[in-house]
N, C-alpha and C positions, 0 to 999 in steps of 0.2 A: 788285612785292611780292606781288601776288595769286598769281602762279605759285609764288613761294617758300613762301607759306603753304600752298598745295595740296601741294607736295612735302613740307613738314614734317608735315602731317596724314597723308599717306600713310605716312611713317616712323613716326608714332605708332601707326597701325593695325597695322603690321608688328610693332611691339614690344608690342602689347596694352596701350597706355597710354591713359588717358582724357584726359590733358593733359600739358604739359611746362611747367615753371617755368624760364625762361631768365634766368640771372644774368650771363653773360659779356657784356662791353660790345660785343665784336666781333659775337657772335651776335645780340645785341639789335639792333644796327644793321643787320645783314644781313637779318634777318627783317622788321623794321618800318620801317627808314629813320631811326629816332630816333638822333641822334648825341650825346645828353646823356651825362653821366658817371655818372648814378645812376638806378636803376630796375630793374624786372623785367618780363618778358613772361610772361603766362599764356595759353597757346594750347591750346584744345580743339577737338573736331570742329566745334563750332558757334560758338565765341566766340574773340575775340582781344582781350586786355586788356593795357594798358600801365600799370603802377603806378609812379608816381614822385612826388617831393615837389614842394612849391609852386614851387621854383626853375625847374622844367622843364615845368610843366603846359602853358603856352602853346606852348612849343617843340615838345612832344610832339604837340600837336594839329595843328600845321602839318606836321611831318615824318612823322607816322604816321597818315595819314587812314583807313587800314583798321582801326585799333585804337580801342577804347573806352578813353579815358584816365581813370584813377582816381587821385585825389590821395591820397597816404598820408603818414603822419608817422613817428615813430620806432617806434611799436608795430607788431606784425605781425598784429594781429587781422584785417586785411583778407584774409589768405589763408584762414583758416577760414571767413570769411563767404562768400568766393567759392566755396570748395569745396562749401559747403552749397547756395548758390544754383545752382551748375552741376551739382550731384549728381555730384561727382567721386569716383572710387575710387583708381585708381593714377595718381599724379602723378610724372612723371619730374623729376629734378633733375640738374643738370650736375655730376657728381661730380668732374670735374677742375678745376672752377672754384669751386664753393661750398665755403666753409670748414666744418670740423667744427663750429665754434661757431655759424655761421649755420644749419646743418642742425639742430642741437640746439634753437635758438630756435624755428625753424619747427615742428619736431616737437612741442615742448612746447606751443606755441600751439594746434596742432590737437588735441592730447590734452585740454587744459584746456577747450576749446570743445566737447568730446564728438564731434568729427568722426571719421568712419570713414575719411577719406582717408589713403592710404598714400604716403609719399615713397619713390620707387624710384630708385636710382642708375642713371644712364645715362652713356654715353661716346660722344662724337663724333657725336651725332645731327645737329646743325646743321653741325659741321665737315666731315662727309662731303659734305653738300650744297654747301658753299662750295668744294669742290675744283674743280668745273667752273664756269668763269666765263662770264657772259653777255657780249653785245657791249658793253654799257655799262661793265661792270667792266673789260674788256680795254682800252677806250679810256682809262679813268682810269689803269690800270697803264702804258699806253704813255706817257702824259704824265709820270707819276712817273719812269719810266725815262729819258725825254728830259731831264728836269731834271738828274738825276744824271750822265748822259752829258755834257751841256753844261758842268756844273760841273767835272767831271774835266778836260775838254779845256781849260778856262780856267786851271785851277790847276796841272796837271801840268807845263807848260813853265816855271813859275816856281820849281819845287822845285830847290834848290841846296844844296851843302854849306854848313854853318853854320846852317841853319834847324833848328828843333826839330820833333819830331813834333807837338807841340801847335799850333805855328804853322800847319803844313800842314793839320791837322784843322780849325782855325778858319777858314782860308781856304776850305776845301771847304764848310763849313756856311754861311758867308756867301754863297758863290756859289749854293748851292741855294736858300736863302731868298730871295735877290734875284730868282730866277726863278719864285717862286710857291709854293715848298714851305711847308707849314704847320708842319712840324717835321722833325727827322731821324728815321729809322725805327729807329735804334739808335746807340749811341755809336760815332762814327767811329773806325776802326782805322787808325793810321799806325804801322807797325812797321819801324824802320830797323835794318839790320845784324843782329846776333844776335837782336834782338827779333822778327824775322820768323819765327823758329822757334816762336813762341808764336801759334797760330792766332787767338786772341782777345785778343791784347795790347791794352791800352788806351794810346792816345797819351799820351806823357809828355814829360819834359824832355830826353830823349836827343837829342843834336845829330847831325844827319845828316852823315856823313863822306864824302869822295870815294870813289866805288866801292861805297858801301853799297846793297845791294838794299833797296827800300822797298815793303813790301806795304801797299796802300791798300784798305780795305773800307769802303764808304760807301753811304748810301741816304737817301731822303727819304719823306715822306708827303704825298700830294696828294689832297685830298678824301677822306681816310680810307684810301687805298690806298698800298701801300709799293713802294719799289724797293730793289734790292740789287745792288751792283756791286763787283767786285774787279779790281784791276789791280796789277801789280808793275812798278816802274820803277827806274832807276838814276840817281842824280845823280853824273855823272862817268863814269869808264871802268870797266866790270866786268871781272872775271877770266874765264878760260875755264870755271871751275866754274859760274859763274852762267849763262853761255850754254848749257851743257849741261843744267842743271836747268831753265832757262826753256823751252828748246825741247822738253824732255820733257813738261812740264806743258801747254804749248800744243798739242802733238800729241795728247795724251790728251784734252784738251778738245774739239778739233776732231773727233776720231774719234767721241766720244760724241754731239756735235751732229749729225754727219753720219748717225749710225746709229740714233738713238732714233726709235721709231715708236709710234703708238697701239697698245695691246694688250700692249706689253712691261710687265714689272714694274719697279719702282724698283731692285730687286736686279740685274736683267739689265742695266739701263742703267749702274748703278754699276760692274759688272764690266768693261765695255768700257774705261773709263779706268783702272781699278785694275790690270787685266792688263797694259796698256801700261806703266804706271809700274813695276810689279813686274819686267817683263822688262828694264827699264833699270837694275835694281838698287836701286830705291828703294821697294820694297814696304812696308817697315817704317816708311817716312817719310811715308806718306799715311794719317793716322789718323782722319780724319773722313769723313762720308758725302759722296757726290758732289753731292747737292743736296737741295732742299726746295721745297715749294710756297710761293708768295708771293701775298698778297692784302690783306685787311684787317689781317692780321698778317704780319710779315716772315718768320716760320717757321710754316708750316701744312701741311696735307695737300695733295698727297701727299709721301711721303718717298722719297728715292732713296739707299739705303744698302745695305751688303752683305746679301744675301738678303732684302731688304725685299719683302713680297708686294704692296704697293700697286700696283694696275693703272693704267697711264697712259691717259688718255682725251682725246679732242678737247676743247678748251676749257680744259684744265689749263695753268696758268702755273707754271713752276718754274725753279730755278737749275741750272746745270751748272758746278761749281766745284772741279775737282781741285786738289791742292796737294802740294808736297813741302816738308818742314820738317827742317832739319839743325841739331841743337843746337850752339851755339857759332858757327855760320856765318850762319844766317838762313833765309829761306824764299821760296817763290814760290807765289802763288795767282792764278788767272785765272778770273773768274766772269762769266757772262752770264745774263740771264733770257730764257727762251724760252716760246712758247706753241705747243701742238699744234693744228694745223689741217689738216683733210683727211688725217689720219693721219701728217703729218710736222711737224717743228719749224719755226717761224719765229723767228729770233733777234731779240729786241727790243732788246738792248743794242748800241749802235753805237760806243761809245767805242773809240778806237784801242788796239791791242795791241802797239805798239812799245815796247820796254822803255826806250829812250833818250828822255829828256825833250826832247831836241833834235829828235826825229822826230815830236813830237806833231802830230796833224792830218794826217800824211802817209798 
């Protein structure tokens, strides 16, 4: 945590800020170690303060030893007091997290207290730091990935015609929780038949029929860190259209995984898969980005999309997940999580990519 504080203070100096008020739960945990659901961090060049209510004071003291814990209530008079005590001028706020209402309350409190502190909108100050994972974070991510891999390997062979999407999703969630997941990282997607054409379809009461492609997108949270895994299977016998689409997506994914290197942009990586899918005649049917960073949030920096300028670095963990979606027929998506090490990717996801549930584990 000490190194993270130093990195954050360096970022504040670069932005000419006297301090930053952190309201995002994920950023709060990343910078301080505090995992409670309420509170703020106020970090300046010399001070690190964690303001939270009585429910979390003891927890904060244990989890955030580098921070001075200040108990607060419903009023926001603590911020003007701290701004005066620390002689703060420009105080950054997380504009993509703090609501307009909260901003107005803080601003009014500063004004009424006669404070000269100025709230300055900032974007991605901590998020950019979170993009490169340290060894401890990668270890937690590996465990989260392992849990989702094992859950998929357990449940996939049991998927058969007659089951509903909801039933499969529930089996996957139970399998992840039984292996130590503290929660799911997003609502599990099980999209059978035509529903597979909807990239973010929510598992429903659709009955899986013989030959239906079934897109599964799942993930869990382990000690705060997320996993994200997509596989497409068939319960029964697929048609030739499925085989063609599946092999196209798999080839596009493998090409991207083989080619991505540190120093490339997210846009350059995205283009590798996108060009392969387009050359197969499905360019209009791959409508989302190739991937995204994964960490304390299941979608975070970096981004891998068309023309995305985010530069990929060693230590970054992200997904590679091309897909093809055909209205009225269904879809195919295959997704791995990878980490860049020594300039090249190491694939974290180990779950099998055989579309036939009968081939699970082979």
